[in-house]
Backbone as JSON, one array per atom type, in Angstrom:
{
  "sequence": "QQQQPAPATTITTTTAAAAPPPSSSSASNVLLPFDRLDDEAALLILSLLDPQSLAKTAMVSRRMRALCDCDRLWQAVFARALGSKATMSLAGPARTLGWRTVTRQVITLEALHWRRRRVDGAVMPARCNFSACAVGMAIVIFGGEGQDTTPLGDVYLLDMAAPNPCWERVITPTDMPSPPGRWGHTLRHLRGSLLVLYGGCGSDGPLTDVWLLDISGGAPRCRR",
  "N": [[90.02, -234.56, -56.3], [87.83, -232.59, -58.27], [88.92, -229.7, -59.99], [87.63, -226.41, -59.66], [86.55, -224.18, -62.26], [88.2, -221.07, -62.99], [86.79, -217.86, -62.22], [85.37, -215.68, -64.73], [87.19, -212.85, -66.02], [86.72, -209.38, -66.06], [87.76, -206.77, -68.13], [88.46, -203.45, -67.64], [88.67, -199.9, -68.36], [89.58, -198.49, -66.23], [90.85, -198.67, -62.85], [88.97, -198.81, -60.98], [86.15, -200.44, -59.43], [83.59, -201.99, -61.4], [80.73, -200.05, -62.12], [77.43, -200.39, -60.74], [74.43, -201.34, -62.54], [72.57, -198.55, -63.8], [70.08, -197.02, -61.78], [66.55, -196.25, -61.92], [66.38, -193.66, -61.03], [68.81, -192.5, -61.72], [68.98, -192.65, -64.41], [69.17, -190.62, -66.23], [71.81, -189.92, -66.29], [73.22, -191.6, -67.89], [75.77, -192.33, -70.19], [75.9, -191.83, -73.64], [77.0, -193.13, -76.79], [78.47, -190.96, -79.26], [77.37, -191.18, -81.83], [74.81, -191.98, -81.32], [73.38, -189.91, -80.38], [70.73, -187.49, -80.65], [70.0, -185.27, -83.43], [69.96, -182.51, -82.7], [71.37, -182.44, -80.26], [73.83, -183.42, -81.12], [74.59, -181.43, -82.96], [74.89, -179.29, -81.23], [77.14, -180.04, -79.76], [79.03, -180.25, -81.83], [79.22, -177.59, -82.55], [81.04, -176.54, -80.82], [83.52, -177.06, -81.77], [86.61, -176.13, -83.45], [87.01, -174.5, -86.7], [88.72, -176.06, -88.43], [88.73, -178.62, -87.21], [86.03, -179.25, -87.4], [85.71, -179.49, -90.15], [87.24, -181.79, -90.59], [85.77, -183.63, -89.11], [83.53, -183.93, -90.67], [84.26, -185.83, -92.5], [84.11, -188.28, -91.32], [81.82, -190.0, -91.28], [78.75, -190.82, -93.05], [76.59, -189.7, -91.71], [77.84, -187.74, -90.14], [78.76, -186.12, -92.17], [76.37, -185.19, -93.22], [75.35, -183.79, -91.0], [77.32, -181.82, -90.74], [76.84, -180.28, -92.92], [75.09, -178.38, -92.25], [74.15, -175.07, -92.37], [73.66, -173.33, -90.29], [75.2, -174.42, -88.26], [77.85, -173.94, -89.15], [77.83, -171.18, -89.09], [77.68, -170.72, -86.33], [80.13, -171.85, -85.53], [81.91, -170.2, -86.91], [81.36, -167.72, -85.68], [82.17, -168.3, -83.09], [84.9, -168.68, -83.47], [85.86, -166.29, -84.64], [84.44, -164.13, -83.67], [81.66, -161.87, -82.94], [81.58, -159.45, -84.34], [82.98, -159.84, -86.77], [81.31, -161.8, -87.79], [78.89, -160.41, -88.2], [79.72, -158.54, -90.12], [80.2, -160.12, -92.33], [77.81, -161.21, -92.99], [76.32, -160.63, -95.26], [77.8, -161.69, -97.64], [77.66, -164.35, -96.76], [74.99, -165.05, -97.05], [74.81, -165.5, -99.73], [76.97, -167.23, -100.42], [77.07, -169.09, -98.35], [77.82, -170.14, -94.99], [79.77, -172.07, -94.6], [81.48, -171.93, -96.84], [82.32, -169.25, -96.61], [83.68, -169.39, -94.16], [85.78, -171.15, -94.82], [87.14, -169.57, -96.71], [88.01, -167.48, -95.16], [89.5, -168.67, -93.11], [91.28, -170.51, -94.31], [93.84, -170.4, -96.76], [93.96, -171.87, -99.1], [91.44, -172.05, -100.14], [90.9, -169.73, -101.42], [90.36, -167.84, -104.4], [90.67, -166.12, -107.52], [88.1, -164.49, -109.34], [86.83, -163.27, -112.25], [84.57, -160.62, -112.73], [81.94, -159.5, -114.75], [80.87, -156.25, -115.25], [78.46, -153.66, -115.73], [77.16, -150.43, -116.71], [77.97, -146.98, -115.89], [81.07, -145.91, -117.21], [84.04, -145.46, -115.6], [86.39, -142.77, -115.84], [89.81, -143.41, -116.72], [92.15, -143.96, -114.09], [94.47, -143.58, -111.33], [95.9, -144.16, -108.06], [93.6, -143.82, -106.53], [91.06, -144.08, -103.92], [89.35, -146.68, -102.23], [86.6, -148.31, -100.61], [84.69, -150.77, -98.78], [81.21, -150.99, -98.32], [79.1, -152.77, -96.75], [77.88, -154.93, -99.14], [78.63, -153.32, -101.19], [80.92, -151.42, -103.21], [82.76, -148.5, -102.91], [84.25, -145.86, -104.63], [86.45, -143.13, -104.58], [87.69, -140.25, -106.17], [91.14, -139.85, -107.21], [94.0, -140.02, -109.41], [93.9, -138.65, -112.5], [94.23, -138.5, -116.12], [97.11, -136.73, -117.25], [97.89, -136.12, -114.7], [95.72, -135.04, -113.32], [93.83, -134.17, -110.49], [91.06, -135.99, -109.34], [87.6, -135.75, -108.37], [85.32, -137.29, -108.24], [82.68, -139.68, -107.43], [82.04, -143.13, -107.34], [79.94, -146.01, -107.3], [79.57, -149.49, -106.74], [77.35, -152.02, -106.54], [77.56, -155.11, -105.36], [75.69, -156.92, -104.55], [73.55, -156.75, -106.18], [71.5, -158.21, -108.8], [72.54, -157.83, -111.4], [75.38, -156.44, -111.29], [76.47, -153.05, -111.55], [78.39, -150.14, -112.36], [77.75, -147.06, -110.79], [77.45, -143.63, -110.87], [77.83, -141.45, -108.17], [76.23, -138.61, -107.41], [76.44, -135.59, -105.79], [74.3, -133.01, -104.39], [74.3, -129.87, -106.12], [74.11, -127.53, -104.69], [75.38, -127.94, -102.34], [78.4, -128.22, -100.42], [81.33, -129.96, -101.62], [84.04, -132.34, -101.6], [87.18, -131.2, -102.88], [88.95, -132.29, -105.87], [91.32, -134.99, -105.59], [94.17, -137.12, -104.89], [95.75, -140.1, -103.56], [94.57, -140.17, -101.05], [92.66, -140.99, -98.03], [89.96, -143.18, -97.59], [87.32, -144.36, -95.72], [84.93, -146.66, -94.36], [82.68, -145.58, -92.01], [80.29, -145.93, -90.32], [77.1, -147.48, -90.72], [75.68, -145.91, -93.46], [77.65, -144.08, -93.76], [80.65, -142.49, -94.73], [84.12, -141.62, -94.32], [86.43, -139.2, -95.37], [89.8, -138.34, -95.84], [92.47, -136.05, -96.21], [95.12, -136.34, -98.66], [96.38, -135.44, -101.93], [96.02, -132.5, -103.67], [95.35, -130.1, -106.33], [96.8, -127.93, -105.43], [98.69, -128.98, -103.77], [99.51, -130.94, -100.77], [96.72, -132.03, -98.73], [94.72, -131.52, -95.77], [92.14, -131.8, -94.95], [88.95, -132.97, -93.67], [86.2, -134.94, -94.57], [82.76, -135.93, -94.53], [80.77, -138.37, -96.02], [77.57, -139.24, -96.88], [75.9, -141.92, -98.12], [73.33, -142.83, -98.14], [69.83, -143.62, -98.92], [68.18, -141.5, -101.34], [69.37, -138.18, -102.16], [72.88, -138.16, -102.11], [74.95, -136.85, -99.49], [77.43, -134.49, -98.58], [79.63, -133.29, -96.07], [81.81, -131.04, -94.47]],
  "CA": [[88.88, -233.62, -56.34], [87.83, -231.84, -59.53], [89.21, -228.27, -59.78], [86.61, -225.51, -60.17], [87.12, -223.2, -63.21], [88.36, -219.7, -62.46], [85.74, -216.94, -62.7], [85.77, -214.82, -65.85], [87.71, -211.55, -65.62], [86.27, -208.26, -66.89], [88.8, -205.75, -68.27], [87.9, -202.1, -67.76], [89.68, -198.88, -68.65], [90.02, -197.89, -64.98], [91.08, -199.65, -61.79], [87.83, -198.84, -60.07], [85.2, -201.52, -59.68], [82.53, -201.63, -62.35], [79.56, -199.46, -61.46], [76.22, -201.19, -60.93], [73.52, -200.79, -63.55], [71.91, -197.35, -63.28], [68.7, -197.14, -61.35], [65.65, -195.36, -62.64], [66.61, -192.28, -60.6], [70.03, -191.98, -62.32], [69.0, -193.02, -65.83], [69.52, -189.46, -67.05], [73.26, -189.76, -66.3], [73.83, -192.61, -68.75], [76.53, -191.78, -71.3], [75.6, -192.44, -74.92], [77.97, -192.87, -77.86], [78.12, -189.74, -80.01], [76.54, -191.48, -83.0], [73.45, -192.29, -80.9], [72.72, -188.68, -79.96], [69.85, -186.91, -81.66], [70.68, -184.26, -84.25], [70.13, -181.25, -81.99], [72.45, -182.59, -79.29], [75.07, -183.56, -81.87], [74.95, -180.12, -83.51], [75.35, -178.45, -80.12], [78.52, -180.44, -79.45], [79.87, -179.9, -82.98], [79.4, -176.14, -82.6], [82.15, -176.19, -79.94], [84.77, -177.35, -82.46], [87.17, -175.08, -84.3], [86.66, -174.78, -88.1], [89.49, -177.16, -89.02], [88.26, -179.88, -86.65], [84.71, -179.53, -87.94], [85.9, -179.97, -91.52], [87.71, -183.18, -90.51], [84.67, -184.45, -88.6], [82.6, -184.19, -91.77], [84.74, -186.97, -93.29], [84.07, -189.49, -90.5], [80.73, -190.88, -91.69], [77.7, -190.14, -93.81], [75.78, -188.87, -90.81], [78.61, -186.56, -89.79], [78.78, -185.26, -93.34], [75.06, -184.54, -93.3], [75.26, -182.81, -89.91], [78.25, -180.72, -90.99], [76.34, -179.46, -94.02], [74.15, -177.41, -91.67], [74.69, -173.71, -92.45], [73.57, -172.75, -88.94], [76.35, -174.93, -87.5], [79.05, -173.22, -89.58], [77.72, -169.81, -88.59], [78.04, -170.75, -84.91], [81.57, -172.11, -85.43], [82.58, -168.98, -87.37], [81.21, -166.7, -84.63], [82.99, -168.71, -81.94], [86.31, -168.55, -83.81], [86.27, -164.95, -85.07], [83.72, -163.09, -82.96], [80.38, -161.41, -83.48], [81.77, -158.34, -85.28], [83.3, -160.43, -88.07], [80.12, -162.51, -88.26], [77.94, -159.43, -88.71], [80.23, -157.89, -91.33], [80.2, -161.06, -93.45], [76.48, -161.81, -93.14], [75.89, -160.47, -96.65], [78.37, -162.75, -98.47], [77.23, -165.67, -96.3], [73.67, -165.36, -97.6], [75.01, -165.97, -101.1], [77.94, -168.32, -100.49], [76.94, -170.04, -97.25], [78.82, -169.92, -93.95], [80.88, -173.01, -94.74], [82.41, -171.36, -97.81], [82.9, -168.04, -96.03], [84.65, -169.81, -93.14], [86.97, -171.68, -95.5], [87.87, -168.49, -97.35], [88.64, -166.65, -94.14], [90.42, -169.45, -92.29], [92.3, -171.21, -95.09], [94.23, -169.71, -97.98], [93.8, -172.68, -100.3], [90.08, -171.91, -100.68], [90.76, -168.45, -102.11], [90.65, -167.82, -105.84], [90.18, -164.94, -108.23], [87.05, -164.7, -110.34], [86.55, -162.0, -112.92], [83.15, -160.31, -112.85], [81.57, -158.52, -115.76], [79.97, -155.23, -114.72], [78.0, -152.69, -116.71], [76.91, -149.12, -116.14], [78.86, -145.88, -116.25], [82.49, -146.27, -117.27], [84.85, -144.44, -114.95], [87.62, -142.38, -116.52], [91.0, -144.1, -116.22], [92.73, -143.26, -112.94], [95.31, -144.32, -110.39], [96.01, -143.52, -106.74], [92.29, -143.54, -105.93], [90.8, -144.79, -102.67], [88.11, -147.46, -102.28], [86.25, -149.03, -99.39], [83.48, -151.58, -98.88], [80.07, -150.67, -97.45], [78.28, -153.97, -96.95], [78.24, -155.6, -100.39], [78.91, -152.3, -102.2], [82.26, -150.85, -103.27], [82.72, -147.07, -103.19], [85.53, -145.31, -105.07], [86.48, -141.67, -104.64], [88.84, -139.51, -106.66], [92.28, -140.48, -107.83], [94.81, -139.21, -110.32], [93.5, -138.91, -113.87], [95.21, -138.21, -117.16], [97.87, -135.48, -117.05], [97.98, -135.96, -113.24], [94.61, -134.22, -112.85], [93.13, -134.73, -109.34], [89.64, -136.25, -109.59], [86.76, -135.65, -107.17], [84.05, -137.98, -108.47], [82.38, -140.84, -106.59], [81.35, -144.22, -108.04], [79.49, -147.09, -106.41], [79.27, -150.78, -107.38], [76.61, -152.88, -105.61], [77.8, -156.51, -105.74], [74.53, -157.73, -104.18], [72.54, -156.62, -107.23], [71.53, -159.32, -109.77], [73.48, -157.43, -112.46], [76.14, -155.31, -110.74], [76.91, -152.05, -112.51], [78.91, -148.93, -111.77], [76.81, -145.95, -110.74], [78.08, -142.42, -110.36], [77.13, -140.82, -107.05], [76.29, -137.16, -107.62], [75.94, -134.82, -104.65], [73.6, -131.78, -104.81], [75.19, -128.77, -106.5], [74.04, -126.44, -103.72], [76.07, -128.35, -101.12], [79.85, -128.33, -100.65], [81.85, -131.3, -101.89], [85.5, -132.34, -101.52], [87.9, -130.96, -104.13], [89.64, -133.46, -106.39], [92.55, -135.36, -104.89], [94.65, -138.49, -105.02], [96.56, -140.51, -102.42], [93.82, -139.87, -99.84], [92.12, -142.12, -97.27], [88.5, -143.29, -97.57], [86.97, -145.47, -94.85], [83.54, -146.79, -93.92], [82.6, -145.22, -90.59], [79.18, -146.71, -89.77], [75.89, -147.37, -91.53], [75.94, -145.44, -94.82], [78.53, -142.92, -93.6], [82.06, -142.68, -95.05], [84.97, -140.49, -93.94], [87.5, -138.93, -96.33], [90.83, -137.5, -95.22], [93.74, -135.73, -96.81], [95.47, -136.59, -100.04], [97.13, -134.4, -102.62], [95.2, -131.83, -104.67], [96.04, -129.26, -107.32], [97.69, -126.99, -104.75], [99.58, -129.68, -102.86], [98.9, -131.82, -99.77], [95.49, -131.6, -98.07], [94.51, -132.06, -94.42], [90.73, -131.64, -94.62], [88.17, -134.17, -93.36], [84.84, -134.86, -95.11], [81.85, -137.05, -94.3], [79.89, -138.62, -97.16], [76.45, -140.11, -96.56], [75.41, -142.47, -99.38], [72.04, -143.46, -97.9], [68.82, -143.35, -99.93], [68.0, -140.09, -101.66], [70.56, -137.51, -102.66], [74.04, -138.28, -101.22], [75.29, -135.57, -98.87], [78.79, -134.31, -98.08], [79.83, -132.15, -95.17], [83.2, -130.93, -94.03]],
  "C": [[88.98, -232.75, -57.58], [87.98, -230.35, -59.25], [88.12, -227.42, -60.41], [87.23, -224.51, -61.13], [87.16, -221.81, -62.58], [87.27, -218.8, -63.0], [86.27, -216.06, -63.82], [86.19, -213.46, -65.34], [87.23, -210.48, -66.59], [87.33, -207.19, -66.91], [88.12, -204.4, -68.48], [89.04, -201.12, -67.98], [90.18, -198.19, -67.39], [90.22, -199.0, -63.96], [89.92, -199.73, -60.83], [86.9, -199.99, -60.43], [84.11, -201.04, -60.61], [81.31, -201.12, -61.6], [78.35, -200.34, -61.69], [75.34, -200.56, -61.99], [72.78, -199.59, -62.98], [70.48, -197.63, -62.88], [67.84, -196.16, -62.12], [65.9, -193.9, -62.27], [67.84, -191.67, -61.25], [70.12, -192.29, -63.8], [69.42, -191.85, -66.7], [71.02, -189.24, -67.13], [73.96, -190.78, -67.18], [74.53, -191.93, -69.91], [76.21, -192.55, -72.57], [76.73, -192.19, -75.89], [77.51, -191.68, -78.69], [77.18, -190.04, -81.16], [75.11, -191.86, -82.63], [72.71, -191.05, -80.39], [71.78, -188.19, -81.05], [70.56, -185.74, -82.33], [70.93, -182.97, -83.48], [71.28, -181.32, -80.98], [73.8, -182.69, -80.0], [75.53, -182.22, -82.43], [75.46, -179.18, -82.42], [76.8, -178.76, -79.77], [79.46, -180.04, -80.59], [80.14, -178.4, -83.05], [80.54, -175.67, -81.7], [83.5, -176.44, -80.58], [85.31, -176.11, -83.16], [86.91, -175.44, -85.76], [87.42, -175.95, -88.71], [89.01, -178.51, -88.51], [86.88, -180.25, -87.18], [84.8, -180.06, -89.36], [86.38, -181.42, -91.53], [86.6, -184.1, -90.03], [83.7, -184.81, -89.7], [83.0, -185.4, -92.61], [84.64, -188.3, -92.54], [83.02, -190.48, -91.0], [79.71, -190.08, -92.49], [76.86, -189.23, -92.92], [76.53, -187.61, -90.42], [78.67, -185.59, -90.96], [77.47, -184.49, -93.47], [74.9, -183.48, -92.22], [76.13, -181.59, -90.2], [77.87, -179.89, -92.2], [75.38, -178.38, -93.53], [74.77, -176.01, -91.67], [74.67, -173.03, -91.08], [74.74, -173.2, -88.07], [77.61, -174.15, -87.86], [79.01, -171.76, -89.14], [78.13, -169.74, -87.12], [79.54, -170.96, -84.73], [82.36, -170.87, -85.85], [82.54, -167.91, -86.28], [82.08, -167.03, -83.42], [84.47, -168.47, -82.22], [86.73, -167.1, -84.03], [85.48, -163.81, -84.44], [82.49, -162.58, -83.69], [80.55, -160.29, -84.5], [82.08, -158.86, -86.67], [82.1, -161.15, -88.65], [79.11, -161.55, -88.85], [78.42, -158.81, -90.02], [80.21, -158.8, -92.54], [78.85, -161.74, -93.64], [75.98, -161.71, -94.57], [76.46, -161.53, -97.57], [77.89, -164.14, -98.06], [75.86, -166.04, -96.82], [73.78, -165.91, -99.02], [75.87, -167.23, -101.16], [77.71, -169.41, -99.46], [78.08, -169.85, -96.26], [79.99, -170.88, -94.05], [81.93, -172.45, -95.7], [83.09, -170.12, -97.26], [83.97, -168.4, -94.99], [85.92, -170.33, -93.78], [87.79, -170.56, -96.11], [88.58, -167.6, -96.34], [89.74, -167.4, -93.4], [91.58, -170.02, -93.1], [92.58, -170.47, -96.39], [93.96, -170.54, -99.23], [92.4, -172.56, -100.9], [89.9, -170.62, -101.47], [91.08, -168.58, -103.58], [90.07, -166.54, -106.44], [89.1, -165.34, -109.21], [86.69, -163.35, -110.95], [85.05, -161.81, -113.09], [82.94, -159.26, -113.94], [80.57, -157.54, -115.16], [79.64, -154.23, -115.83], [77.87, -151.32, -116.05], [77.92, -148.09, -116.61], [80.31, -146.33, -116.21], [83.29, -145.14, -116.65], [86.02, -144.05, -115.85], [88.81, -143.11, -115.91], [91.65, -143.27, -115.13], [93.68, -144.17, -112.18], [95.32, -143.55, -109.08], [94.66, -143.09, -106.16], [92.17, -144.28, -104.6], [89.44, -145.46, -102.76], [87.86, -148.1, -100.93], [84.94, -149.77, -99.62], [82.45, -151.09, -97.87], [79.06, -151.79, -97.64], [78.77, -154.71, -98.18], [78.53, -154.6, -101.51], [80.36, -151.82, -102.08], [82.13, -149.39, -103.68], [84.13, -146.6, -103.53], [85.43, -143.8, -105.13], [87.8, -141.21, -105.23], [89.92, -140.34, -107.31], [93.01, -139.5, -108.74], [94.47, -139.59, -111.75], [94.61, -138.62, -114.86], [95.84, -136.84, -116.91], [97.92, -135.11, -115.57], [96.88, -135.05, -112.68], [93.95, -134.86, -111.63], [91.63, -134.85, -109.62], [88.86, -136.19, -108.28], [85.42, -136.32, -107.33], [83.92, -139.22, -107.59], [81.61, -141.86, -107.42], [81.05, -145.34, -107.05], [79.15, -148.33, -107.24], [78.63, -151.68, -106.34], [76.73, -154.33, -106.06], [76.64, -157.41, -105.36], [73.43, -157.66, -105.23], [72.62, -157.8, -108.2], [72.5, -159.06, -110.91], [74.26, -156.21, -111.98], [76.58, -154.34, -111.84], [77.42, -150.82, -111.76], [77.88, -147.81, -111.86], [77.51, -144.73, -110.16], [77.21, -141.8, -109.28], [77.32, -139.31, -107.17], [75.67, -136.45, -106.42], [75.25, -133.55, -105.16], [74.57, -130.64, -105.08], [75.18, -127.64, -105.49], [74.69, -126.79, -102.39], [77.55, -128.48, -101.42], [80.25, -129.78, -100.89], [83.37, -131.24, -101.89], [86.13, -132.0, -102.87], [88.63, -132.22, -104.58], [90.97, -133.71, -105.69], [92.95, -136.78, -105.23], [95.54, -138.81, -103.81], [95.88, -140.26, -101.08], [93.38, -141.16, -99.14], [90.6, -142.05, -97.29], [88.14, -144.53, -96.77], [85.47, -145.44, -94.53], [83.49, -146.54, -92.42], [81.53, -146.03, -89.87], [77.97, -146.51, -90.68], [76.22, -147.02, -92.97], [76.91, -144.27, -94.84], [79.98, -143.3, -93.88], [82.83, -141.44, -94.64], [86.13, -140.42, -94.92], [88.51, -138.0, -95.68], [92.0, -137.31, -96.17], [93.89, -136.04, -98.28], [96.25, -135.43, -100.62], [96.26, -133.82, -103.71], [96.02, -130.99, -105.62], [97.06, -128.34, -106.67], [98.6, -127.66, -103.73], [98.83, -130.53, -101.84], [97.7, -131.18, -99.09], [95.38, -132.23, -96.69], [93.05, -131.96, -94.0], [90.06, -133.0, -94.4], [86.74, -133.95, -93.85], [84.07, -136.11, -94.73], [80.92, -137.16, -95.5], [78.83, -139.62, -96.75], [75.83, -140.6, -97.87], [74.08, -143.19, -99.18], [71.05, -143.05, -98.98], [68.55, -141.87, -100.11], [69.29, -139.5, -102.17], [71.71, -137.66, -101.67], [74.45, -136.9, -100.7], [76.73, -135.61, -98.37], [78.8, -133.16, -97.08], [81.26, -132.2, -94.64], [83.29, -130.98, -92.52]]
}
């Protein structure tokens, strides 16, 4: 008697029996390969990656490279990795550089590099031991130690968001009090256009006073 051939064997990744073809009622549960997803679904999944994994994913294929060029995707990944506060504080540089570059500069050291910028405007007197802080894309410098160890009390501002950045001296009204010259002090951005100045060393020795400087539009204002 002629022997019947053995039935073909299907190899699956699990020991469970193969599921029957999905019915029309369960068609929405069908799993699709990642490369068959539409762009919006793919971007949603990619936004769950950490920055390093997203950078590696961009090298998988041309489509992945195109998807990973989306600035909105890198903004979402940056916010997920570093939080909303860091995202808001770097929104200015991101408009110029893009979120992918900002993320690389924050996450990885190899992306960092120095670049010298030419600036015009008022030339500050030479000084040391001054204090500086960033307010958005602007840099504010107060005081310092001038020639012959003279304590300085002037304020300069450099707006890096301007097409041609230049130093600008910030002059407070003469009829309002202003901090005496000092060096070795602390200057910090408090909120909005408000800065706080503390301590330092003046002509008569160490200082413990606190000043608020508002550099918003119009005449800058100081108050103790």
